[in-house]
C-alpha positions in Angstrom: 97.3 94.7 -3.8 95.2 91.6 -3.1 91.5 92.4 -2.5 90.1 91.6 0.9 88.0 88.5 1.3 84.4 89.0 1.9 84.7 87.6 5.4 87.1 90.4 6.4 85.8 93.3 4.4 82.1 92.9 5.0 81.9 92.2 8.7 85.0 93.6 10.4 83.7 97.1 10.0 81.0 96.8 12.6 80.0 94.8 15.6 76.5 93.7 14.5 76.8 93.7 10.8 77.3 96.0 7.9 75.4 97.6 5.1 78.5 98.3 3.0 78.4 97.2 -0.6 79.5 93.5 -1.0 82.9 93.4 -2.7 84.0 90.8 -5.1 86.6 88.3 -3.8 89.8 88.1 -5.9 89.9 85.0 -8.1 86.2 84.2 -7.7 83.4 84.5 -10.2 80.8 87.2 -9.5 77.7 85.9 -7.8 74.1 86.6 -8.7 72.6 89.8 -7.4 70.0 87.9 -5.4 72.9 87.1 -3.0 74.7 90.5 -3.1 71.9 92.3 -1.3 72.6 90.3 1.8 72.7 92.6 4.9 72.3 95.7 2.7 70.0 98.7 3.2 67.6 99.2 0.3 64.6 101.1 -0.8 62.1 99.2 -3.0 60.4 100.7 -6.1 57.7 99.0 -8.1 57.3 98.8 -11.9 55.4 102.1 -12.0 58.2 104.0 -10.2 56.5 104.2 -6.8 58.4 103.4 -3.6 57.2 101.0 -0.9 56.4 102.9 2.3 54.8 101.8 5.5 52.6 103.1 8.3 51.9 101.3 11.5 49.9 98.4 10.1 50.5 98.0 6.4 52.9 98.5 3.5 51.9 100.2 0.2 53.7 101.4 -2.9 52.5 104.9 -2.5 55.7 107.0 -2.0 56.8 109.3 -4.8 60.4 109.7 -3.7 63.1 107.7 -2.1 63.1 110.1 0.8 59.6 108.9 1.8 60.3 105.2 1.2 60.7 102.6 3.9 64.3 101.4 4.4 64.6 97.6 4.4 67.6 95.8 5.9 68.0 92.5 3.9 68.5 89.9 6.5 69.4 86.5 5.0 67.8 83.4 6.4 69.4 81.1 3.8 71.0 81.4 0.4 68.6 83.6 -1.7 66.0 84.0 1.2 65.5 87.1 3.3 63.5 88.8 6.0 62.9 92.5 5.2 63.4 94.5 8.3 62.2 98.1 8.4 62.6 98.7 12.1 63.6 97.2 15.4 63.0 98.1 19.0 64.3 96.4 22.1 61.9 95.6 24.9 62.3 97.4 28.2 64.4 95.5 30.7 61.5 94.7 33.0 59.8 92.8 30.2 62.7 90.4 29.6 61.2 87.7 31.7 58.3 87.5 29.3 60.5 86.6 26.4 59.4 83.7 24.3 60.9 80.2 24.7 63.2 81.1 21.8 64.3 84.2 23.4 62.9 86.9 21.0 63.0 89.9 23.3 62.8 92.6 20.7 60.1 94.0 18.4 60.9 93.7 14.8 59.1 95.6 12.0 59.0 93.2 9.0 57.2 92.7 5.8 55.3 89.5 6.2 52.0 87.7 6.5 50.0 88.0 9.7 48.8 85.1 11.8 45.9 86.8 13.6 44.2 83.5 14.6 47.4 82.1 16.1 46.8 78.9 14.1 49.7 79.0 11.6 52.8 79.4 13.7 54.3 77.8 16.8 55.9 79.8 19.6 59.2 79.9 17.8 57.8 81.3 14.6 57.9 78.1 12.6 55.0 77.3 10.2 52.7 74.6 11.6 49.6 75.2 9.5 49.1 73.6 6.1 50.4 75.6 3.2 47.2 74.9 1.2 45.1 76.3 4.0 47.3 79.3 4.3 47.1 80.1 0.6 43.4 79.7 0.7 43.1 82.0 3.7 45.2 85.0 2.6 43.0 88.0 2.4 44.8 90.3 0.0 45.5 88.2 -3.1 45.6 90.3 -6.2 43.8 89.1 -9.4 46.1 90.5 -12.1 45.1 90.6 -15.8 48.4 90.2 -17.7 48.3 91.2 -21.3 49.8 90.0 -23.6 51.2 87.2 -21.5 48.0 86.4 -19.6 46.0 85.1 -18.2 48.8 84.0 -15.9 47.6 85.9 -12.8 44.5 84.8 -10.9 43.2 84.9 -7.4 44.0 81.8 -5.5 40.7 81.8 -3.7 38.1 84.2 -2.8 38.5 85.8 0.7 37.0 83.4 3.2 37.0 80.3 1.0 39.1 78.2 3.4 39.9 74.5 3.7 41.3 72.5 6.6 42.0 73.3 10.2 41.3 77.0 10.1 37.7 76.3 9.2 35.1 79.0 9.7 37.3 81.1 12.0 39.2 82.5 9.0 35.9 82.8 7.0 34.8 85.4 9.5 37.4 87.8 8.0 38.8 89.3 11.2 41.3 86.5 11.6 42.2 86.2 7.9 46.0 86.4 7.3 47.0 89.4 5.3 50.2 91.0 3.9 51.1 93.6 6.6 53.6 94.9 9.1 54.5 92.0 11.4 56.5 92.4 14.6 58.2 89.1 15.0 60.5 86.9 12.8 58.7 83.9 11.5 58.4 81.7 8.4 55.6 84.0 7.3 58.2 86.8 7.0 60.7 85.0 4.7 60.9 85.9 1.1 62.8 84.1 -1.7 64.5 86.4 -4.1 64.7 85.9 -7.9 65.9 88.1 -10.7 63.8 87.2 -13.8 64.8 90.5 -15.5 68.1 92.5 -15.3 68.2 94.7 -12.2 64.6 93.8 -11.2 63.7 91.4 -8.5 60.8 89.2 -7.6 59.9 88.3 -4.1 58.1 85.1 -3.4 56.6 84.2 0.0 58.4 81.1 1.1 55.5 79.9 3.1 52.8 80.3 0.4 54.7 80.3 -2.9 52.8 83.5 -3.9 54.6 86.5 -5.3 54.6 90.0 -3.9 52.8 92.3 -6.4 51.9 96.0 -6.7 48.7 97.0 -8.3 48.0 100.8 -8.4 50.0 101.2 -5.2 48.3 98.3 -3.4 50.6 95.6 -2.3 49.3 92.0 -2.2 50.1 88.4 -3.2 49.5 86.7 -6.6 50.0 83.5 -8.5 51.2 85.5 -11.5 54.0 84.2 -13.6 57.6 85.5 -13.8 56.8 87.9 -16.6 54.1 89.8 -14.7 55.4 93.4 -14.5 53.4 94.0 -11.3 55.7 91.4 -9.5 58.9 93.1 -10.5 60.7 95.5 -8.1 63.9 97.5 -8.2 66.2 97.7 -5.1 68.0 101.0 -4.6 70.9 101.5 -2.1 69.8 103.4 0.9 71.0 104.3 4.4 69.4 104.7 7.8 68.3 101.1 8.2 67.8 99.5 11.6 70.1 96.6 11.4 69.0 93.1 12.4 70.1 92.1 15.9 73.4 90.1 15.9 76.2 89.1 18.2 79.2 91.4 17.8 82.6 90.5 16.4 84.1 93.5 18.1 87.0 93.2 15.8 88.5 95.6 13.4 91.0 95.0 10.5 94.0 97.2 10.9 96.1 95.7 8.0 94.8 95.7 4.5 96.3 92.3 3.8 93.9 90.7 6.2 94.9 88.1 8.8 98.1 86.3 8.2 97.8 82.9 6.4 101.4 81.7 6.0 104.7 82.0 7.9 107.2 84.6 6.7 110.3 82.8 5.5 108.3 79.6 4.9 105.5 80.7 2.5 104.2 77.2 2.0 103.6 76.6 5.7 100.2 77.7 7.2 100.3 80.2 10.0 97.6 79.6 12.6 96.1 77.2 15.0 93.9 74.1 15.0 91.1 73.1 17.3 91.3 69.4 16.7 88.4 68.5 18.9 85.2 70.5 18.9 81.5 69.6 18.8 79.7 72.6 17.1 76.6 70.5 16.2 76.2 68.8 19.6 72.9 70.6 20.1 71.5 67.6 18.1 73.0 64.8 20.2 71.4 62.6 22.8 67.9 63.3 21.4 68.4 67.1 20.7 66.9 68.3 24.0 70.1 68.2 26.2 72.4 71.0 24.9 70.3 74.1 24.4 71.1 76.5 21.6 72.5 76.3 18.1 75.3 77.8 16.0 72.8 79.7 13.9 69.1 80.2 13.4 67.3 81.4 10.4 65.5 84.0 12.6 68.8 85.2 14.2 70.8 85.2 17.4 67.8 85.8 19.7 66.4 82.5 18.5 69.7 80.6 18.3 70.7 81.3 21.9 67.6 82.8 23.4 65.8 81.1 26.2 66.7 77.5 27.3 63.4 76.8 28.9 62.4 75.0 25.7 65.0 72.3 26.6 65.6 72.8 30.3 62.1 73.6 31.5 61.0 76.4 33.8 63.9 77.8 35.8 66.0 75.0 34.3 64.3 72.4 36.5 64.3 69.8 33.7 67.9 70.2 32.7 69.1 67.0 34.3 72.4 66.7 32.6 73.1 70.4 33.1 72.6 69.8 36.8 74.8 66.7 36.9 77.7 68.0 34.8 78.0 71.7 35.5 79.6 73.4 38.4 76.4 74.5 40.1 75.0 71.0 40.2 71.6 70.0 41.4 70.0 73.4 41.2 67.8 75.5 38.8 69.2 78.3 36.6 67.9 81.4 34.8 66.7 80.3 31.4 66.7 83.7 29.7 69.7 84.2 27.4 69.2 86.9 24.8 69.8 89.7 25.5 70.9 89.7 29.1 72.8 86.3 29.5 72.9 86.8 33.2 73.8 83.2 34.0 75.0 81.5 30.8 77.0 81.0 28.8 80.0 80.4 31.1 83.0 78.1 30.8 81.6 75.4 33.1 77.9 75.4 32.1 78.0 72.4 29.9 74.5 72.2 28.4 74.3 75.7 26.9 75.7 76.0 23.4 79.0 77.9 23.2 79.7 78.0 19.5 77.3 80.5 17.9 78.7 81.2 14.5 79.8 84.7 15.2 81.8 83.5 18.2 83.5 81.0 16.0 84.2 83.7 13.5 85.9 85.8 16.2 88.2 82.9 17.0 88.9 82.5 13.3 90.0 86.2 13.1 92.6 85.5 15.9 94.4 83.0 13.6 92.3 79.8 13.8 92.8 78.0 10.5 91.3 74.5 11.1 88.3 73.4 13.1 87.6 69.6 13.5 83.9 69.2 14.2 83.4 65.8 15.8 79.9 64.5 15.5 79.2 63.0 18.9 76.2 61.0 20.2 75.4 58.2 22.6 72.5 56.0 21.7 71.9 54.4 25.1 71.9 57.8 26.9 69.5 59.1 24.3 67.2 56.2 24.9 67.1 56.6 28.7 67.0 60.4 28.7 63.3 61.3 29.0 63.3 64.5 26.8 64.1 64.1 23.1 63.0 65.3 19.6 65.5 63.3 17.5 65.8 59.6 16.7 68.4 57.9 18.9 69.9 55.7 16.1 73.6 56.5 15.7 73.7 56.6 11.9 70.7 58.8 11.7 72.3 61.3 14.1 75.5 61.3 12.1 73.5 62.2 9.0 71.6 64.9 10.9 74.8 66.6 12.4 76.6 66.4 9.0 73.5 68.1 7.4 73.6 70.8 10.2 77.3 71.5 9.4 76.5 72.1 5.7 73.5 74.2 6.6 75.8 76.4 8.8 78.1 76.7 5.8 75.2 77.8 3.6 74.0 80.2 6.2 77.4 81.9 6.6 77.7 82.0 2.8 74.3 83.8 2.7 75.5 86.4 5.2 78.6 87.0 3.1 77.0 87.4 -0.3 76.6 84.1 -2.0 77.7 80.4 -2.4 81.3 79.9 -1.5 81.8 83.5 -0.2 81.7 82.7 3.5 84.7 82.1 5.8 83.6 78.6 6.9 84.4 75.8 4.4 84.0 72.1 4.9 87.0 70.3 3.3 87.7 66.7 2.5 91.4 66.6 1.8 94.5 68.4 3.0 95.0 69.9 -0.5 91.5 71.4 -0.3 92.2 72.7 3.2 95.4 74.4 2.0 93.5 76.1 -0.8 90.7 77.3 1.6 93.2 78.7 4.0 95.1 80.5 1.3 91.8 82.1 0.4 91.6 83.6 3.9 89.0 81.1 5.1 88.8 78.5 7.8 89.0 74.8 6.9 86.4 72.6 8.7 86.9 68.9 8.9 84.2 66.4 9.9 84.9 63.6 12.4 82.8 61.2 14.4 83.3 60.4 18.1 80.6 57.9 19.0 80.3 55.2 21.6 78.6 52.9 19.0 80.5 54.1 16.0 79.0 52.9 12.7 76.3 51.2 14.8 78.8 48.6 15.7 78.1 47.9 19.3 78.6 44.6 21.1 76.3 42.7 23.5 77.7 40.0 25.7 81.0 40.3 23.7 79.2 39.5 20.4 79.6 42.2 17.7 76.4 43.8 16.3 77.8 44.3 12.8 79.6 42.4 10.1 82.6 43.3 8.0 80.2 44.2 5.2 78.4 46.5 7.5 81.7 48.2 8.4 82.5 48.8 4.7 79.1 50.1 3.7 78.8 52.4 6.7 82.3 53.7 6.1 81.3 54.4 2.5 78.3 56.4 3.7 80.2 58.6 6.3 83.0 59.1 3.8 80.5 60.4 1.3 79.2 62.7 4.0 82.7 64.2 4.2 83.8 62.5 7.4 87.6 62.2 7.5 88.4 61.5 11.2 87.1 58.5 13.3 87.4 57.4 16.9 87.1 53.6 16.9 86.0 53.6 20.6 84.4 56.2 22.8 83.1 55.9 26.4 81.6 52.4 26.0 83.0 49.0 24.9 81.9 48.3 21.3 82.6 45.8 18.5 86.0 47.3 17.9 87.4 47.2 21.4 87.4 48.3 25.0 87.1 51.9 26.2 89.0 54.0 28.7 86.8 54.2 31.8 85.7 57.7 32.8 86.6 58.0 36.5 85.0 60.1 39.1 81.7 60.5 40.8 78.8 61.8 38.8 79.4 61.5 35.1 81.7 58.5 35.7 78.9 56.6 37.5 76.4 57.6 34.8 78.7 56.2 32.0 79.6 53.0 33.9 75.8 52.3 34.2 75.4 53.2 30.5 78.1 50.7 29.5 76.3 48.0 31.3 73.0 48.8 29.6 74.7 49.0 26.2 76.9 45.9 26.4 75.0 43.6 28.8 78.1 43.1 30.9 79.6 45.2 33.7 82.9 47.0 33.2 85.7 44.7 33.9 89.0 46.2 35.1 92.3 44.8 36.3 95.6 46.3 37.4 97.4 48.4 34.9 101.2 48.1 34.4 102.5 50.1 37.3 105.7 51.2 35.7 103.8 52.5 32.7 106.2 50.8 30.3 103.6 49.5 27.9 103.7 45.9 29.1 100.3 44.1 28.6 99.4 42.2 31.7 96.2 41.1 30.1 97.8 39.1 27.3 98.5 36.1 29.5 94.9 34.8 29.5 94.1 36.4 32.8 90.4 36.4 32.0 90.4 32.7 31.3 92.4 31.8 34.4 90.3 31.3 37.5 92.7 33.4 39.6 92.7 36.1 37.0 88.9 36.1 37.0 88.8 36.6 40.7 91.4 39.4 40.5 89.4 41.1 37.7 86.2 40.9 39.8 87.9 42.4 42.8 89.4 45.2 40.8 86.0 45.9 39.2 84.4 46.0 42.6 87.0 48.5 43.8 86.4 50.7 40.7 82.6 50.6 41.2 82.9 51.5 44.8 85.0 54.5 43.9 82.4 55.7 41.5 79.7 56.0 44.2 82.2 57.0 46.9 84.4 59.8 45.8 86.3 59.7 49.1 87.8 56.3 48.3 91.3 55.8 47.1 92.3 56.7 43.5 91.7 54.0 40.8 94.2 55.3 38.3 96.0 52.0 38.5 92.9 50.1 37.2 92.4 49.5 33.5 89.7 48.0 31.3 90.7 44.4 30.4 89.2 44.5 26.9 91.6 45.3 24.1 91.4 45.6 20.3 89.0 43.1 18.7 89.3 41.4 15.3 86.7 43.9 14.0 88.9 46.6 15.4 91.9 45.5 13.3 89.6 45.3 10.3 88.4 48.9 10.9 91.9 50.2 11.1 92.8 48.4 7.8 89.8 50.0 6.1 90.5 53.5 7.5 94.2 53.3 6.4 93.1 52.1 3.0 90.9 55.1 2.6 93.4 57.6 3.9 91.0 58.5 6.8 92.4 59.6 10.1 92.3 57.6 13.3 91.9 59.2 16.8 93.0 56.6 19.4 91.7 58.6 22.4 89.2 56.9 24.6 90.5 53.5 23.8 91.4 51.2 26.7 95.2 51.2 27.3 95.3 47.7 25.9 93.3 48.6 22.8 95.3 51.8 22.2 98.6 50.0 22.6 97.6 47.5 20.0 96.2 50.1 17.6 99.3 52.4 17.9 101.7 49.4 17.4 99.6 48.1 14.4 99.5 51.5 12.6 103.1 52.4 13.5 104.2 49.2 11.8 102.6 50.4 8.6 104.0 54.0 8.8 100.6 55.4 9.4 100.2 58.5 11.6 97.4 58.8 14.1 95.8 61.4 16.5 95.4 61.8 20.2 93.3 65.0 19.8 92.8 65.6 23.6 95.4 63.3 25.2 92.7 60.9 26.5 94.9 57.8 26.7 95.8 57.6 30.4 99.4 56.8 29.6 102.4 58.9 28.9 104.1 55.8 27.4 101.3 55.6 24.8 101.5 59.3 24.0 105.2 58.9 23.4 104.6 56.0 21.1 102.1 58.0 19.2 104.3 61.0 18.7 107.3 58.8 17.8 105.1 57.4 15.0 104.6 60.9 13.6 101.1 61.3 15.2 99.5 64.5 16.2 99.0 65.3 19.9 96.5 68.0 21.0 96.0 69.2 24.5 93.1 70.5 26.6 93.3 74.1 27.7 91.1 74.4 30.7 93.2 75.8 33.5 95.1 79.0 34.3 97.9 80.6 32.4 100.7 78.4 33.8 98.9 75.1 32.9 98.3 75.9 29.2 101.9 77.2 28.7 103.3 74.2 30.4 101.2 71.8 28.3 102.2 73.5 25.0 105.9 73.6 25.8 105.8 70.1 27.2 104.6 68.8 23.8 107.8 70.0 22.1 110.0 67.6 24.0 108.3 64.7 22.4 109.0 65.7 18.8 112.8 66.1 18.5 112.7 69.9 17.8 110.8 69.5 14.5 109.5 72.9 13.3 105.9 71.6 13.0 104.4 68.9 15.2 101.4 68.8 17.5 100.2 71.5 19.9 96.8 72.7 18.9 94.0 73.2 21.2 91.3 70.6 22.1 88.4 72.7 23.2 86.0 69.8 23.4 83.4 72.6 23.3 79.8 71.4 23.8 81.1 67.9 24.5 80.3 67.9 28.2 83.7 69.5 28.9 84.6 72.9 30.4 86.3 75.7 28.5 89.2 77.5 30.2 88.4 79.2 33.5 89.6 82.6 34.6 93.2 82.5 33.4 94.4 84.2 36.6 93.6 81.0 38.6 96.9 79.6 39.8 99.0 82.2 38.1 101.7 84.2 39.9 100.4 87.5 38.5 96.9 86.9 39.8 95.9 90.5 39.3 97.0 90.8 35.7 94.3 91.8 33.2 94.6 92.4 29.5 94.0 95.9 28.1 91.3 96.5 25.5 91.6 97.0 22.6 94.4 94.5 21.9 95.9 93.2 18.6 95.9 89.7 17.4 99.3 87.9 17.6 99.9 88.7 13.9 99.1 92.4 14.6 96.5 92.6 11.8 93.2 92.5 13.7 92.2 94.7 16.7 89.8 93.2 19.3 87.6 94.9 21.8 85.5 93.3 24.5 83.0 90.9 22.9 79.3 91.9 23.2 76.3 89.8 22.6 73.0 91.4 23.4 73.4 93.5 26.5 76.2 91.3 27.9 79.8 92.5 27.7 81.9 89.3 28.1 85.1 89.5 30.1 87.6 86.8 30.9 87.8 87.9 34.5 84.2 88.1 35.5 84.1 84.6 36.9 83.0 83.0 33.7 86.4 82.6 32.1 86.2 81.6 28.4 82.4 81.7 28.5 82.1 81.0 24.8 84.2 80.2 21.8 84.6 83.9 20.8 86.8 84.5 23.9 89.7 82.4 22.7 91.3 85.6 21.2 91.2 87.1 24.7 92.6 84.0 26.3 95.5 84.0 23.8 96.3 87.6 24.5 96.2 86.9 28.3 98.7 84.1 27.7 100.9 86.5 25.6 100.9 89.2 28.3 101.1 87.1 31.5 102.2 83.6 30.5 105.7 84.1 31.9 109.0 83.5 30.1 107.8 80.5 28.2 104.7 82.2 26.8 106.3 83.2 23.4 107.6 79.7 22.9 104.2 78.2 23.7 102.4 80.5 21.3 104.9 79.8 18.6 104.1 76.1 19.0 100.4 76.9 19.0 100.4 78.9 15.8 102.3 76.2 14.0 99.7 73.5 14.9 97.5 74.0 11.8 100.5 73.2 9.6 101.5 70.2 11.7 97.9 68.9 11.5 97.9 69.2 7.7 101.3 67.5 7.4 100.0 64.6 9.5 96.9 64.3 7.2 99.1 64.5 4.1 101.3 61.7 5.3 98.2 59.5 6.0 97.0 60.1 2.4 100.5 59.3 1.1 100.6 56.0 2.9 97.1 55.2 1.7 98.1 55.7 -1.9 101.0 53.2 -1.7 99.2 50.6 0.3 
């Protein structure tokens, strides 16, 4: 029988983690023991056979037996780096409001270095003091005489000999940092693990570079070399650890084969669904102070999604975009997240991060096989938004979000026992994706959805890049692993016109942004009323005086609608700009490289040109979230073998109708479109309470329930103190509730629900076939 993958065996057994031994994954090489101790419970013994124990203030190697030893839970912060937790207590409910800006509302008992002067760490626990100063200030450095290797060990500095900003305060002694029991996660509590001798470990303080050492039972830090016996420790399996706080999976494997990967009767076809439009690193977009939270944090969940005041200010009063875009507009909100989550996340709170990695993992266990992470950013909105910590340059932000994606991959690997062992794998080809999926992991594809993609904006209709710039920047993003590109998004750029965002609020905001970015107002004219694809703008209307007047009047009507939501609909108005010469060149380059083109957000004129151009070359394309504004264009895209994804935001009836409606476009092919476009963290709502608009308005799923393949059992998802429920008014409050949403559809989606879910679970295979066809065409071009 095939062994379980690490992702299933290690974490399905418990909600918050597991201290079970890390199994080997079939077909993979064994990993170093420095990774295998991840999330394990251990007792630590020094070279003289004494065990490390603790009292309230310090640790010492003074226990004669394992029964008297401290139990350490090995919490990974990165590959090979750990915090050593020997206890954890939650604060009383009445103290929650005093949680730090990063939301740490619990008291952790950790092996670390103290910061008694409050000079070394910021409020989040990040090191801000100089490393040299810290090393000079540490008050319990051991001077080891190492014979015959020595003299490798020496004191770094005498106690009180201090340089830099700490000055004489540390010299007084009472504020000197020491190795001790610390009660909060921080960079001073991170240890890098090495194994210089078989079955014996060495722990190095990541902040100082000094090694943990035991000298006659006294624990301290030293510069000693790798062969110093006082720096070598043995880890022994133990039980009774207090586990590090974590969001629950609340999922249990009930089939030893693990979640299904392929269809029965079609063993080469992937079983599962694709989210072809997500933004899991959007916490770094628009300056990095808009969307609060992150998909992981080295200090844990209470820092990743803790307290949004750091971005949104006291009571959320500085969260401008949260106020403008979310349902409860123009009002404050409770900033405390962990552990209560009284107000957020919720499906329509758009500036609180909804893809913490454990929530993504829960969706993965329900059958998600592909996630497309679109790096999104808007330079002009970043420039005008007053709060920021990141550079607004487009290419710099692409590099940053790509880096964050790979850091997430490493972090998940660290939780699962070593490099390559996690369930989250960034892939660069359909062949690589198929291999990852066959190994019971999720394939993650990088895309970019940018208003000024490749830094190719336009100002007064003049492109701000050359063809050489296009090639070199495509080379760079391709090297980063990007495989999907939107030529246009939200604003006009050097490649073509954009599809205007209608409606009061965000539409007005974006229309103003387009003016700032391009130097010209949005110009609109009448769309083809019969939606037959005719291009009314190809007759030189913009050069003709009458055409100019018509365009100005149409633009005025559109602008009035933005500021007056009671005015008539402007669905008949379209951007007059189409696909530029640079746009055609970009398409040629993307097709030559086998990269995927998402035509959403293009103006109808630009999209029509792009679809016609690529279809003539047999090249498939994507409408990941049907943002084309034209059924005719969607039909043309699917006729060309493209992939059509759909939003799922409404009640049961709407999602079923959208999924089954896709099938009519594809001539009954077994695999076509039909994935989900969550647009999570992309200023877009997740599905609301699924009972809205449904005939069975009182229907509620029963817990626990089984995944559609019957192999995983799900209970209510718990993060901190919050038990999340589809029916509590928050709907799909975060990404981890998609399994519940799918089950609700199965139970209450009506007679078409089974057909809809069959389409849905074939979408990953359809997406891969579309990608394979693009690669095939690229090879023969």
